[in-house]
All heavy atoms as an XYZ file, in Angstrom:
967
protein
N     -18.014    145.185    107.500
C     -17.071    146.002    108.208
C     -16.058    146.627    107.264
O     -15.676    147.783    107.413
C     -16.352    145.158    109.284
C     -15.395    145.918    110.110
S     -16.227    147.237    110.998
C     -14.897    148.224    111.478
N     -15.602    145.883    106.262
C     -14.610    146.361    105.319
C     -15.192    147.608    104.581
O     -14.454    148.579    104.340
C     -14.241    145.319    104.277
N     -16.492    147.598    104.271
C     -17.090    148.752    103.626
C     -17.068    149.960    104.565
O     -16.747    151.039    104.089
C     -18.559    148.395    103.213
C     -19.267    149.621    102.698
C     -18.564    147.304    102.181
N     -17.342    149.741    105.862
C     -17.267    150.853    106.803
C     -15.864    151.432    106.852
O     -15.706    152.645    106.844
C     -17.737    150.397    108.186
C     -17.788    151.561    109.174
S     -18.230    151.044    110.813
C     -16.597    150.663    111.488
N     -14.879    150.582    106.963
C     -13.516    151.049    107.024
C     -13.119    151.758    105.735
O     -12.503    152.813    105.793
C     -12.529    149.912    107.342
C     -11.086    150.349    107.239
C     -12.808    149.357    108.734
N     -13.555    151.226    104.578
C     -13.256    151.899    103.305
C     -13.910    153.250    103.263
O     -13.302    154.237    102.846
C     -13.725    151.028    102.161
N     -15.137    153.333    103.741
C     -15.841    154.635    103.756
C     -15.179    155.591    104.699
O     -15.024    156.794    104.378
N     -14.744    155.116    105.852
C     -14.060    155.976    106.804
C     -12.754    156.479    106.246
O     -12.426    157.638    106.394
C     -13.816    155.218    108.117
N     -12.039    155.606    105.537
C     -10.764    156.017    104.906
C     -11.033    157.085    103.890
O     -10.370    158.132    103.836
C     -10.067    154.819    104.261
C      -8.877    155.290    103.416
C      -9.576    153.852    105.316
N     -12.061    156.918    103.044
C     -12.358    157.905    102.026
C     -12.713    159.266    102.640
O     -12.246    160.307    102.223
C     -13.485    157.410    101.152
N     -13.524    159.216    103.695
C     -13.916    160.438    104.382
C     -12.713    161.122    105.002
O     -12.491    162.309    104.856
C     -14.991    160.172    105.436
C     -15.208    161.380    106.360
C     -16.310    159.791    104.752
N     -11.897    160.346    105.694
C     -10.735    160.904    106.390
C      -9.726    161.458    105.384
O      -9.204    162.537    105.542
C     -10.058    159.842    107.263
C      -8.750    160.320    107.781
C     -10.961    159.502    108.446
N      -9.437    160.722    104.334
C      -8.431    161.143    103.396
C      -8.858    162.315    102.548
O      -8.024    163.057    102.050
C      -8.015    159.990    102.502
C      -7.325    158.838    103.228
C      -6.976    157.731    102.249
C      -6.074    159.302    103.948
N     -10.148    162.566    102.394
C     -10.653    163.682    101.608
C     -10.752    164.969    102.427
O     -11.033    166.014    101.912
C     -12.012    163.352    101.005
S     -11.952    162.053     99.791
N     -10.563    164.852    103.772
C     -10.737    165.975    104.631
C      -9.642    167.028    104.427
O      -8.523    166.743    104.067
N     -10.032    168.240    104.667
C      -9.070    169.348    104.578
C      -8.975    170.041    105.896
O      -9.973    170.192    106.591
C      -9.539    170.372    103.507
S      -9.723    169.666    101.886
N      -7.795    170.425    106.268
C      -7.506    171.270    107.404
C      -8.405    171.152    108.629
O      -9.210    172.026    108.839
N      -8.311    170.098    109.407
C      -9.080    169.987    110.641
C      -8.531    170.978    111.633
O      -7.338    171.257    111.669
C      -8.960    168.565    111.182
N      -9.459    171.574    112.446
C      -8.983    172.469    113.498
C      -7.970    171.777    114.402
O      -8.077    170.601    114.662
C     -10.251    172.796    114.287
C     -11.375    172.620    113.265
C     -10.897    171.451    112.392
N      -7.009    172.539    114.878
C      -5.927    171.972    115.660
C      -6.385    171.212    116.902
O      -5.811    170.213    117.238
C      -4.943    173.110    116.070
N      -7.452    171.675    117.558
C      -7.883    171.006    118.748
C      -8.422    169.584    118.470
O      -8.155    168.661    119.216
C      -8.991    171.823    119.451
N      -9.164    169.388    117.356
C      -9.635    168.087    116.977
C      -8.473    167.198    116.559
O      -8.453    166.041    116.923
C     -10.692    168.157    115.874
C     -12.031    168.604    116.375
C     -13.130    168.519    115.375
N     -12.825    169.411    114.266
C     -13.030    169.068    112.969
N     -13.552    167.928    112.666
N     -12.738    169.921    112.025
N      -7.552    167.736    115.823
C      -6.396    166.976    115.373
C      -5.573    166.475    116.577
O      -5.257    165.300    116.665
C      -5.537    167.851    114.465
C      -4.374    167.214    113.723
C      -4.944    166.243    112.674
C      -3.524    168.277    113.071
N      -5.342    167.379    117.483
C      -4.544    166.997    118.699
C      -5.299    166.063    119.584
O      -4.744    165.146    120.204
C      -4.098    168.263    119.491
C      -3.140    167.969    120.617
C      -1.904    167.196    120.202
O      -1.410    167.345    119.078
O      -1.376    166.426    121.046
N      -6.633    166.241    119.705
C      -7.452    165.341    120.496
C      -7.412    163.900    119.987
O      -7.251    162.950    120.741
N      -7.528    163.747    118.668
C      -7.432    162.412    118.045
C      -6.065    161.809    118.278
O      -5.937    160.653    118.595
C      -7.756    162.506    116.583
N      -5.043    162.624    118.079
C      -3.654    162.190    118.239
C      -3.411    161.713    119.679
O      -2.847    160.629    119.881
C      -2.694    163.309    117.857
C      -1.235    162.870    117.800
C      -0.341    163.987    117.317
N      -0.649    164.305    115.942
C      -0.822    165.558    115.486
N      -0.719    166.599    116.287
N      -1.090    165.779    114.218
N      -3.876    162.516    120.636
C      -3.659    162.118    122.056
C      -4.391    160.820    122.409
O      -3.862    159.994    123.122
C      -4.113    163.247    122.958
C      -3.176    164.429    122.961
C      -3.648    165.547    123.861
O      -4.691    165.466    124.507
N      -2.857    166.631    123.942
N      -5.628    160.679    121.920
C      -6.393    159.448    122.234
C      -5.701    158.240    121.595
O      -5.586    157.189    122.256
C      -7.824    159.594    121.684
N      -5.242    158.363    120.386
C      -4.526    157.235    119.730
C      -3.246    156.883    120.465
O      -2.940    155.720    120.669
N      -2.461    157.921    120.844
C      -1.257    157.649    121.578
C      -1.535    157.025    122.919
O      -0.836    156.120    123.371
C      -0.462    158.972    121.781
C       0.384    159.318    120.602
C       1.404    160.412    120.970
N       0.731    161.587    121.487
C       0.912    162.825    121.041
N       1.713    163.065    120.030
N       0.280    163.832    121.561
N      -2.561    157.506    123.608
C      -2.946    156.915    124.911
C      -3.313    155.438    124.756
O      -2.877    154.630    125.589
C      -4.091    157.726    125.545
N      -4.052    155.112    123.709
C      -4.396    153.712    123.493
C      -3.141    152.841    123.263
O      -2.972    151.823    123.830
C      -5.371    153.626    122.298
C      -5.733    152.201    121.949
C      -6.682    151.505    122.685
C      -5.123    151.526    120.879
C      -7.011    150.206    122.374
C      -5.450    150.232    120.582
C      -6.411    149.534    121.350
N      -2.294    153.349    122.391
C      -1.069    152.614    122.049
C      -0.137    152.445    123.280
O       0.445    151.426    123.491
C      -0.306    153.248    120.887
C      -1.021    153.112    119.592
C      -1.187    151.693    119.082
O      -0.436    150.784    119.557
O      -2.059    151.462    118.253
N      -0.047    153.503    124.096
C       0.772    153.398    125.305
C       0.172    152.400    126.284
O       0.892    151.655    126.953
C       0.923    154.787    125.961
C       1.813    155.690    125.179
C       1.848    157.127    125.711
O       1.053    157.476    126.615
N       2.680    157.948    125.140
N      -1.160    152.373    126.388
C      -1.835    151.437    127.268
C      -1.561    150.005    126.795
O      -1.227    149.101    127.641
C      -3.322    151.688    127.323
N      -1.584    149.758    125.493
C      -1.294    148.464    124.951
C       0.173    148.083    125.226
O       0.481    146.987    125.670
C      -1.593    148.367    123.417
C      -3.099    148.508    123.167
C      -1.012    147.104    122.813
C      -3.921    147.382    123.715
N       1.095    149.031    124.983
C       2.514    148.786    125.188
C       2.851    148.446    126.621
O       3.760    147.659    126.868
C       3.321    149.997    124.706
N       2.108    149.023    127.562
C       2.374    148.779    128.981
C       1.390    147.764    129.585
O       1.353    147.655    130.823
C       2.309    150.090    129.759
C       3.418    151.039    129.358
N       3.220    152.092    128.482
C       4.721    151.043    129.681
C       4.361    152.730    128.309
N       5.283    152.109    129.030
N       0.657    147.051    128.740
C      -0.283    146.022    129.200
C      -1.310    146.580    130.162
O      -1.766    145.907    131.078
C       0.462    144.814    129.784
N      -1.684    147.849    130.013
C      -2.681    148.477    130.821
C      -4.026    148.321    130.089
O      -4.559    149.241    129.507
C      -2.349    149.961    131.057
C      -3.286    150.624    132.009
O      -4.361    150.115    132.345
N      -2.895    151.804    132.462
N      -4.546    147.069    130.134
C      -5.750    146.747    129.391
C      -7.000    147.466    129.906
O      -7.873    147.798    129.086
C      -5.915    145.249    129.289
C      -4.750    144.623    128.579
C      -3.839    143.786    129.239
C      -4.473    144.905    127.237
C      -2.735    143.253    128.597
C      -3.391    144.357    126.601
C      -2.503    143.536    127.280
O      -1.409    142.980    126.651
N      -7.124    147.676    131.212
C      -8.314    148.475    131.645
C      -8.351    149.862    130.995
O      -9.389    150.324    130.540
C      -8.165    148.571    133.167
C      -7.361    147.348    133.523
C      -6.391    147.177    132.370
N      -7.193    150.516    130.931
C      -7.119    151.857    130.281
C      -7.399    151.736    128.796
O      -8.141    152.520    128.251
C      -5.685    152.407    130.526
C      -5.408    153.685    129.713
C      -5.843    154.911    130.463
N      -5.380    156.112    129.796
C      -6.172    157.051    129.334
N      -7.476    156.986    129.543
N      -5.719    158.094    128.712
N      -6.816    150.726    128.138
C      -7.055    150.559    126.694
C      -8.538    150.288    126.408
O      -9.106    150.844    125.465
C      -6.189    149.402    126.139
N      -9.161    149.496    127.239
C     -10.616    149.226    127.038
C     -11.450    150.482    127.195
O     -12.403    150.686    126.441
C     -11.096    148.172    128.063
S     -10.544    146.481    127.670
N     -11.068    151.358    128.084
C     -11.748    152.641    128.268
C     -11.611    153.560    127.058
O     -12.391    154.480    126.917
N     -10.626    153.312    126.243
C     -10.359    154.159    125.060
C     -10.979    153.573    123.793
O     -10.868    154.181    122.726
C      -8.846    154.357    124.873
C      -8.201    155.185    125.981
C      -6.680    155.018    125.933
C      -8.583    156.617    125.899
N     -11.681    152.412    123.903
C     -12.335    151.846    122.756
C     -13.730    152.423    122.577
O     -14.421    152.733    123.562
C     -12.456    150.334    122.905
C     -11.192    149.511    122.879
C     -11.519    148.036    123.197
C     -10.489    149.640    121.500
N     -14.137    152.577    121.334
C     -15.510    152.982    121.048
C     -16.463    151.919    121.560
O     -16.109    150.733    121.615
C     -15.693    153.130    119.486
N     -17.661    152.325    122.059
C     -18.578    151.325    122.622
C     -18.831    150.116    121.726
O     -18.849    148.978    122.235
C     -19.839    152.156    122.864
C     -19.362    153.561    122.956
C     -18.169    153.642    122.039
N     -19.101    150.297    120.455
C     -19.403    149.155    119.574
C     -18.142    148.260    119.397
O     -18.284    147.057    119.259
C     -19.912    149.621    118.220
C     -21.345    150.173    118.279
C     -21.852    150.497    116.910
O     -21.198    150.159    115.888
O     -22.909    151.125    116.861
N     -16.968    148.884    119.403
C     -15.744    148.092    119.244
C     -15.532    147.197    120.479
O     -15.243    146.026    120.367
C     -14.549    148.992    119.059
O     -14.796    149.828    117.894
C     -13.254    148.239    118.864
N     -15.724    147.800    121.661
C     -15.589    147.052    122.900
C     -16.616    145.900    122.948
O     -16.294    144.772    123.281
C     -15.796    148.013    124.082
C     -15.565    147.320    125.392
C     -15.748    148.300    126.543
N     -15.597    147.612    127.811
C     -15.019    148.146    128.866
N     -14.551    149.376    128.832
N     -14.909    147.486    129.986
N     -17.879    146.204    122.589
C     -18.921    145.194    122.585
C     -18.586    144.059    121.611
O     -18.720    142.883    121.943
C     -20.266    145.823    122.200
C     -21.388    144.840    122.194
C     -22.682    145.520    121.828
O     -22.814    146.729    121.652
N     -23.726    144.721    121.695
N     -18.119    144.408    120.399
C     -17.779    143.385    119.421
C     -16.630    142.486    119.913
O     -16.647    141.301    119.739
C     -17.418    144.045    118.099
C     -17.233    143.065    116.967
C     -18.523    142.422    116.530
O     -19.516    143.113    116.322
N     -18.537    141.111    116.428
N     -15.608    143.116    120.524
C     -14.504    142.365    121.057
C     -14.936    141.365    122.105
O     -14.569    140.218    122.098
C     -13.452    143.319    121.635
C     -12.284    142.711    122.381
C     -11.399    141.916    121.430
C     -11.455    143.804    123.053
N     -15.786    141.823    123.044
C     -16.267    140.977    124.084
C     -17.130    139.800    123.542
O     -17.026    138.674    123.997
C     -17.072    141.767    125.120
C     -16.186    142.713    125.910
C     -16.961    143.625    126.848
O     -18.183    143.799    126.690
O     -16.306    144.122    127.804
N     -17.962    140.101    122.510
C     -18.786    139.072    121.900
C     -17.931    138.059    121.145
O     -18.142    136.879    121.254
C     -19.820    139.702    120.948
C     -20.924    140.411    121.657
C     -21.880    141.097    120.688
O     -21.829    140.897    119.473
O     -22.714    141.895    121.189
N     -16.961    138.556    120.409
C     -16.099    137.649    119.609
C     -15.260    136.769    120.516
O     -15.058    135.547    120.198
C     -15.187    138.469    118.700
C     -15.900    139.137    117.574
O     -17.076    138.818    117.310
O     -15.241    140.010    116.884
N     -14.783    137.273    121.624
C     -13.875    136.510    122.502
C     -14.601    135.830    123.658
O     -14.003    135.103    124.420
C     -12.804    137.420    123.079
C     -11.946    138.068    122.027
C     -11.103    137.094    121.218
O     -10.666    136.097    121.751
N     -10.907    137.364    119.939
N     -15.892    136.106    123.820
C     -16.730    135.540    124.902
C     -16.127    135.755    126.264
O     -16.102    134.872    127.115
C     -16.932    134.030    124.670
C     -17.500    133.707    123.317
N     -18.784    133.959    122.990
C     -16.918    133.166    122.206
C     -19.016    133.577    121.722
N     -17.895    133.114    121.235
N     -15.615    136.960    126.479
C     -15.056    137.353    127.777
C     -15.034    138.865    127.907
O     -15.147    139.554    126.891
C     -13.661    136.726    128.000
C     -12.649    136.964    126.930
C     -11.406    136.142    127.146
O     -11.125    135.674    128.221
N     -10.627    135.989    126.099
N     -14.869    139.359    129.133
C     -14.830    140.825    129.337
C     -13.644    141.475    128.575
O     -12.683    140.817    128.237
C     -14.614    140.985    130.830
C     -15.058    139.690    131.407
C     -14.782    138.637    130.398
N     -13.801    142.762    128.308
C     -12.848    143.485    127.485
C     -11.378    143.282    127.896
O     -10.511    143.031    127.069
C     -13.158    144.969    127.464
S     -12.087    145.922    126.383
N     -11.080    143.427    129.201
C      -9.679    143.336    129.644
C      -9.075    142.008    129.250
O      -7.990    141.956    128.657
C      -9.587    143.577    131.167
C      -8.199    143.267    131.678
C      -9.959    145.011    131.510
N      -9.758    140.887    129.527
C      -9.211    139.598    129.134
C      -9.208    139.395    127.669
O      -8.245    138.855    127.095
C     -10.063    138.493    129.809
N     -10.206    139.903    126.968
C     -10.296    139.770    125.494
C      -9.165    140.572    124.820
O      -8.518    140.063    123.907
C     -11.638    140.211    125.016
N      -8.943    141.782    125.283
C      -7.889    142.618    124.679
C      -6.492    142.026    124.940
O      -5.622    142.094    124.101
C      -7.995    144.049    125.249
C      -7.289    145.130    124.474
C      -7.677    145.170    123.018
C      -7.604    146.500    125.102
N      -6.326    141.431    126.125
C      -5.046    140.808    126.450
C      -4.739    139.702    125.421
O      -3.597    139.474    125.086
C      -5.106    140.206    127.853
C      -3.793    139.673    128.342
C      -3.881    139.114    129.760
N      -4.099    140.227    130.711
C      -5.136    140.310    131.578
N      -6.088    139.418    131.536
N      -5.240    141.304    132.357
N      -5.766    139.027    124.920
C      -5.583    137.936    123.959
C      -5.408    138.407    122.508
O      -5.035    137.593    121.654
N      -5.609    139.688    122.272
C      -5.385    140.199    120.903
C      -3.883    140.350    120.626
O      -3.121    140.558    121.538
C      -6.075    141.559    120.754
C      -7.555    141.533    120.686
C      -8.072    140.895    119.421
O      -7.627    141.230    118.312
O      -8.982    140.028    119.526
N      -3.526    140.243    119.394
C      -2.118    140.401    118.980
C      -1.840    141.840    118.583
O      -1.562    142.076    117.403
C      -1.794    139.383    117.881
C      -0.314    139.346    117.562
O       0.487    139.644    118.426
O       0.011    138.977    116.425
N      -1.932    142.751    119.502
C      -1.665    144.171    119.237
C      -0.287    144.506    119.865
O      -0.144    144.519    121.045
C      -2.739    145.044    119.812
C      -4.132    144.891    119.255
C      -5.127    145.711    120.057
C      -4.153    145.248    117.776
N       0.657    144.801    118.993
C       2.000    145.107    119.490
C       2.129    146.621    119.648
O       1.332    147.409    119.106
C       3.028    144.632    118.458
N       3.116    147.047    120.405
C       3.389    148.471    120.529
C       3.659    149.040    119.159
O       4.502    148.500    118.411
C       4.597    148.685    121.449
N       2.969    150.100    118.815
C       2.996    150.619    117.433
C       4.058    151.702    117.209
O       4.313    152.055    116.062
C       1.632    151.119    117.079
N       4.624    152.241    118.243
C       5.657    153.257    118.045
C       5.082    154.663    117.839
O       3.908    154.890    118.098
N       5.945    155.531    117.354
C       5.578    156.943    117.252
C       4.560    157.229    116.157
O       4.401    156.476    115.206
C       6.855    157.785    117.013
C       7.425    157.664    115.612
C       8.353    156.494    115.429
O       8.606    155.723    116.376
O       8.782    156.289    114.288
N       3.845    158.380    116.380
C       2.854    158.807    115.408
C       3.541    159.347    114.146
O       4.472    160.144    114.266
C       1.947    159.913    116.003
C       0.980    160.470    114.975
C       1.181    159.375    117.219
N       3.139    158.904    113.010
C       3.702    159.340    111.735
C       2.791    160.266    110.992
O       3.226    160.972    110.070
C       4.043    158.145    110.873
C       5.149    157.325    111.521
C       6.035    156.773    110.500
N       7.237    156.275    111.131
C       7.984    155.353    110.534
N       7.632    154.856    109.402
N       9.100    154.958    111.179
N       1.501    160.291    111.304
C       0.562    161.192    110.665
C      -0.826    161.051    111.217
O      -1.207    159.973    111.669
N      -1.537    162.155    111.213
C      -2.899    162.196    111.699
C      -3.740    162.991    110.722
O      -3.352    164.074    110.297
C      -2.982    162.885    113.084
O      -2.052    162.269    113.956
C      -4.384    162.767    113.666
N      -4.883    162.429    110.374
C      -5.808    163.128    109.482
C      -7.191    163.114    110.139
O      -7.615    162.043    110.631
C      -5.895    162.485    108.118
C      -4.545    162.565    107.364
C      -4.568    161.754    106.076
O      -4.708    160.555    106.168
N      -4.456    162.430    104.974
N      -7.891    164.226    110.152
C      -9.169    164.358    110.785
C     -10.112    165.019    109.783
O      -9.766    165.970    109.103
C      -9.099    165.191    112.076
C     -10.494    165.443    112.637
C      -8.222    164.517    113.098
N     -11.314    164.463    109.676
C     -12.405    165.074    108.930
C     -13.675    164.879    109.696
O     -14.074    163.738    109.903
C     -12.506    164.507    107.552
C     -13.525    165.191    106.721
C     -13.261    166.404    106.101
C     -14.775    164.676    106.528
C     -14.202    167.087    105.356
C     -15.742    165.306    105.805
C     -15.449    166.510    105.207
O     -16.400    167.180    104.482
N     -14.267    165.968    110.132
C     -15.491    165.819    110.925
C     -15.224    165.115    112.227
O     -14.318    165.497    112.965
N     -15.945    164.026    112.480
C     -15.834    163.271    113.679
C     -15.042    161.990    113.456
O     -15.142    161.035    114.300
C     -17.219    163.017    114.240
C     -17.999    164.317    114.547
C     -19.385    164.087    115.012
N     -19.471    163.499    116.334
C     -19.327    164.124    117.502
N     -19.119    165.438    117.469
N     -19.438    163.483    118.611
N     -14.337    161.868    112.415
C     -13.540    160.678    112.047
C     -12.062    161.057    111.987
O     -11.733    162.152    111.592
C     -13.940    160.129    110.687
C     -15.433    159.855    110.531
C     -15.836    158.500    111.118
O     -15.043    157.583    111.136
N     -17.054    158.402    111.574
N     -11.196    160.102    112.391
C      -9.773    160.361    112.321
C      -9.006    159.071    111.912
O      -9.471    157.998    112.181
C      -9.246    160.833    113.674
N      -7.920    159.300    111.265
C      -6.992    158.228    110.866
C      -5.634    158.597    111.479
O      -5.169    159.705    111.302
C      -6.861    158.147    109.341
C      -5.770    157.261    108.789
C      -6.246    155.821    108.844
C      -5.438    157.647    107.379
N      -5.099    157.658    112.260
C      -3.819    157.903    112.940
C      -2.841    156.847    112.467
O      -3.045    155.639    112.674
C      -4.027    157.819    114.457
C      -2.835    158.174    115.323
C      -2.487    159.646    115.206
C      -3.133    157.843    116.762
N      -1.797    157.266    111.781
C      -0.756    156.340    111.278
C       0.385    156.363    112.286
O       0.948    157.384    112.592
C      -0.255    156.741    109.926
C      -1.237    156.469    108.841
C      -0.596    156.597    107.439
N      -1.585    156.355    106.418
C      -2.307    157.296    105.846
N      -2.125    158.569    106.171
N      -3.200    157.004    104.929
N       0.764    155.167    112.730
C       1.879    155.004    113.645
C       2.924    154.154    112.910
O       2.672    153.645    111.811
C       1.437    154.340    114.925
C       0.391    155.162    115.699
C      -0.927    154.485    115.661
C       0.859    155.357    117.125
N       4.089    154.025    113.514
C       5.170    153.281    112.863
C       4.715    151.853    112.546
O       5.008    151.327    111.449
C       6.396    153.272    113.780
C       7.642    152.702    113.099
C       8.927    152.965    113.869
N       8.825    152.714    115.279
C       9.019    151.521    115.837
N       9.321    150.465    115.126
N       8.927    151.377    117.127
N       3.993    151.160    113.420
C       3.652    149.768    113.176
C       2.149    149.509    113.242
O       1.737    148.370    113.445
C       4.334    148.853    114.227
C       5.833    148.858    114.089
C       6.423    147.899    115.094
C       7.910    147.831    114.988
N       8.505    146.908    115.975
N       1.322    150.497    113.112
C      -0.134    150.294    113.188
C      -0.822    151.483    112.545
O      -0.237    152.554    112.366
C      -0.608    150.133    114.624
C      -1.975    149.571    114.775
O      -2.620    149.234    113.753
O      -2.430    149.434    115.938
N      -2.082    151.307    112.200
C      -2.964    152.385    111.816
C      -4.236    152.241    112.635
O      -4.800    151.155    112.756
C      -3.309    152.305    110.311
O      -2.070    152.411    109.582
C      -4.224    153.426    109.887
N      -4.696    153.351    113.209
C      -5.915    153.384    113.999
C      -6.953    154.263    113.319
O      -6.605    155.266    112.678
C      -5.667    153.981    115.380
C      -4.600    153.400    116.268
C      -4.470    154.173    117.536
C      -4.921    151.946    116.605
N      -8.198    153.879    113.456
C      -9.306    154.728    113.059
C     -10.044    155.108    114.341
O     -10.272    154.244    115.189
C     -10.253    154.008    112.107
C      -9.638    153.755    110.757
C      -8.918    152.612    110.506
C      -9.808    154.702    109.731
C      -8.332    152.391    109.270
C      -9.233    154.466    108.478
C      -8.480    153.320    108.256
N     -10.359    156.389    114.492
C     -11.043    156.879    115.681
C     -12.293    157.651    115.278
O     -12.392    158.151    114.184
C     -10.098    157.770    116.467
C      -8.821    157.175    116.957
C      -7.661    157.481    116.007
C      -8.441    157.689    118.343
N     -13.194    157.745    116.224
C     -14.405    158.600    116.101
C     -14.484    159.441    117.322
O     -14.083    159.015    118.424
C     -15.661    157.772    115.946
O     -15.696    157.155    114.663
N     -15.101    160.619    117.176
C     -15.263    161.538    118.283
C     -16.665    161.336    118.900
O     -17.672    161.355    118.191
C     -15.108    162.975    117.814
C     -15.041    163.978    118.940
C     -14.765    165.374    118.434
O     -15.123    165.712    117.326
N     -14.115    166.137    119.262
N     -16.681    161.059    120.181
C     -17.908    160.859    120.963
C     -18.049    162.042    121.919
O     -17.142    162.873    122.041
C     -17.845    159.557    121.717
C     -17.864    158.310    120.850
C     -16.693    157.862    120.238
C     -19.068    157.659    120.593
C     -16.710    156.743    119.439
C     -19.067    156.552    119.755
C     -17.903    156.078    119.178
N     -19.175    162.091    122.627
C     -19.385    163.158    123.558
C     -18.285    163.235    124.637
O     -17.926    164.319    125.059
C     -20.737    163.035    124.267
C     -21.901    163.378    123.368
C     -23.242    163.338    124.082
O     -23.252    163.411    125.320
O     -24.271    163.248    123.392
N     -17.740    162.093    124.993
C     -16.705    162.093    126.056
C     -15.294    162.003    125.431
O     -14.330    161.669    126.143
C     -16.932    160.938    127.038
C     -16.957    159.562    126.407
O     -17.146    159.458    125.165
O     -16.788    158.571    127.123
N     -15.154    162.314    124.174
C     -13.790    162.408    123.579
C     -13.640    161.411    122.430
O     -14.545    160.685    122.013
N     -12.415    161.332    121.927
C     -12.068    160.469    120.831
C     -11.892    159.028    121.320
O     -11.312    158.814    122.390
C     -10.753    160.913    120.163
C     -10.916    162.140    119.388
C     -10.660    163.441    119.789
C     -11.311    162.276    118.027
N     -10.906    164.311    118.807
C     -11.330    163.640    117.696
C     -11.669    161.341    117.067
C     -11.679    164.075    116.440
C     -11.995    161.774    115.780
C     -12.028    163.138    115.491
N     -12.415    158.070    120.561
C     -12.331    156.668    120.912
C     -11.839    155.868    119.711
O     -12.108    156.215    118.549
C     -13.722    156.115    121.342
C     -14.373    156.813    122.471
C     -13.701    156.433    123.775
C     -14.436    157.122    124.935
N     -13.931    156.777    126.216
N     -11.123    154.812    119.985
C     -10.555    153.940    118.942
C     -11.699    153.026    118.398
O     -12.306    152.295    119.183
C      -9.396    153.092    119.481
C      -8.900    152.101    118.441
C      -8.236    154.003    119.933
N     -11.906    153.071    117.109
C     -12.932    152.248    116.461
C     -12.304    151.011    115.900
O     -12.853    149.901    116.044
C     -13.613    153.059    115.349
C     -14.611    152.190    114.566
C     -14.349    154.263    115.914
N     -11.113    151.132    115.321
C     -10.371    149.977    114.813
C      -8.888    150.119    115.129
O      -8.401    151.245    115.206
C     -10.528    149.782    113.283
O      -9.987    150.938    112.612
C     -11.971    149.587    112.899
N      -8.222    149.005    115.297
C      -6.800    148.987    115.572
C      -6.194    147.735    114.925
O      -6.931    146.814    114.546
C      -6.515    148.988    117.077
N      -4.895    147.695    114.870
C      -4.220    146.568    114.232
C      -4.519    146.533    112.762
O      -4.698    145.478    112.158
N      -4.570    147.743    112.130
C      -4.959    147.851    110.734
C      -3.712    147.895    109.806
O      -2.736    148.574    110.098
C      -5.758    149.101    110.507
S      -7.299    149.162    111.484
N      -3.808    147.181    108.750
C      -2.772    147.193    107.703
C      -3.428    147.497    106.353
O      -4.530    147.048    106.072
C      -2.015    145.859    107.634
O      -2.936    144.772    107.425
C      -1.215    145.604    108.904
N      -2.689    148.213    105.562
C      -3.150    148.607    104.235
C      -3.118    147.399    103.315
O      -2.185    146.559    103.410
C      -2.234    149.705    103.682
C      -2.877    150.477    102.600
C      -2.005    151.666    102.254
N      -2.943    152.680    101.805
C      -2.721    153.966    101.811
N      -1.609    154.387    102.317
N      -3.603    154.793    101.389
N      -4.082    147.276    102.470
C      -4.208    146.161    101.515
C      -4.162    146.649    100.057
O      -5.027    146.336     99.255
C      -5.522    145.407    101.768
C      -5.709    144.897    103.204
C      -4.654    143.818    103.523
O      -4.537    142.800    102.823
N      -3.920    144.076    104.584
N      -3.195    147.486     99.755
C      -3.128    148.035     98.409
C      -4.296    148.979     98.147
O      -4.576    149.878     98.942
N      -5.052    148.713     97.072
C      -6.185    149.572     96.756
C      -7.464    149.047     97.381
O      -8.545    149.589     97.161
C      -6.372    149.703     95.234
C      -6.600    148.344     94.552
O      -6.422    147.298     95.194
O      -6.912    148.378     93.331
N      -7.386    148.027     98.229
C      -8.540    147.506     98.950
C      -8.629    148.181    100.328
O      -7.689    148.836    100.772
C      -8.397    145.981     99.113
C      -8.391    145.269     97.801
C      -8.249    143.797     98.033
C      -8.196    143.055     96.673
N      -7.942    141.631     96.857
N      -9.762    147.980    101.042
C      -9.873    148.577    102.389
C      -8.821    148.006    103.355
O      -8.325    146.922    103.137
C     -11.259    148.148    102.847
C     -12.007    147.804    101.586
C     -10.972    147.299    100.591
N      -8.528    148.760    104.401
C      -7.620    148.286    105.417
C      -8.149    147.021    106.016
O      -9.352    146.815    106.125
C      -7.488    149.327    106.531
C      -6.576    150.462    106.278
C      -6.973    151.508    105.455
C      -5.309    150.495    106.830
C      -6.091    152.570    105.221
C      -4.474    151.563    106.578
C      -4.852    152.586    105.775
O      -3.979    153.630    105.521
N      -7.279    146.146    106.473
C      -7.634    144.947    107.209
C      -7.257    145.208    108.670
O      -6.108    145.543    108.948
C      -6.921    143.706    106.706
C      -7.175    142.468    107.568
C      -6.721    141.224    106.959
N      -7.819    140.873    105.995
C      -7.598    140.249    104.843
N      -6.363    139.916    104.516
N      -8.591    139.965    104.071
N      -8.251    145.088    109.550
C      -8.048    145.437    110.983
C      -8.386    144.243    111.829
O      -9.401    143.589    111.666
C      -8.959    146.597    111.363
S      -8.656    148.103    110.370
N      -7.471    143.984    112.828
C      -7.686    142.824    113.709
C      -8.685    143.177    114.806
O      -9.373    142.304    115.291
C      -6.365    142.380    114.305
O      -5.778    143.400    115.059
N      -8.779    144.431    115.181
C      -9.713    144.863    116.225
C     -10.673    145.874    115.613
O     -10.244    146.912    115.119
C      -8.965    145.494    117.397
C      -9.758    146.020    118.576
C     -10.501    144.868    119.245
C      -8.896    146.730    119.538
N     -11.965    145.540    115.626
C     -12.916    146.451    114.978
C     -14.285    146.279    115.610
O     -14.608    145.271    116.214
C     -12.993    146.123    113.497
C     -13.274    144.679    113.177
C     -13.109    144.412    111.680
C     -13.249    142.954    111.406
N     -12.026    142.172    111.483
N     -15.080    147.338    115.415
C     -16.453    147.359    115.969
C     -17.430    146.687    114.973
O     -17.081    146.395    113.845
N     -18.637    146.475    115.465
C     -19.656    145.787    114.675
C     -20.335    146.628    113.644
O     -20.101    147.663    113.220
């Protein structure tokens, strides 16, 4: 997983000028996820997770997404500080979190959350897909 996150970071950080609609779409999806977490709206937050992320969470916690997500230590992350998009990948930096998102047919979904930078190593994320 660390390799995937490192690769996603490299792709996202190397991207140039994403169209405004993709940039705003990623930003809105990330904000919606963070607001759902902040208001303990776990059904909404689960709906904003990428399918593999949701599946991995349920497998790791041995319970449905809503109960599993409730048990995660994801705090309200605050305002968006930066968004970078390249292709179908996005990195959203918030005051207290970093999210990685991917674009699916039905919109942007959170692939990883609860991510912290590890210097020159890949991000460490508490919530991630398989």
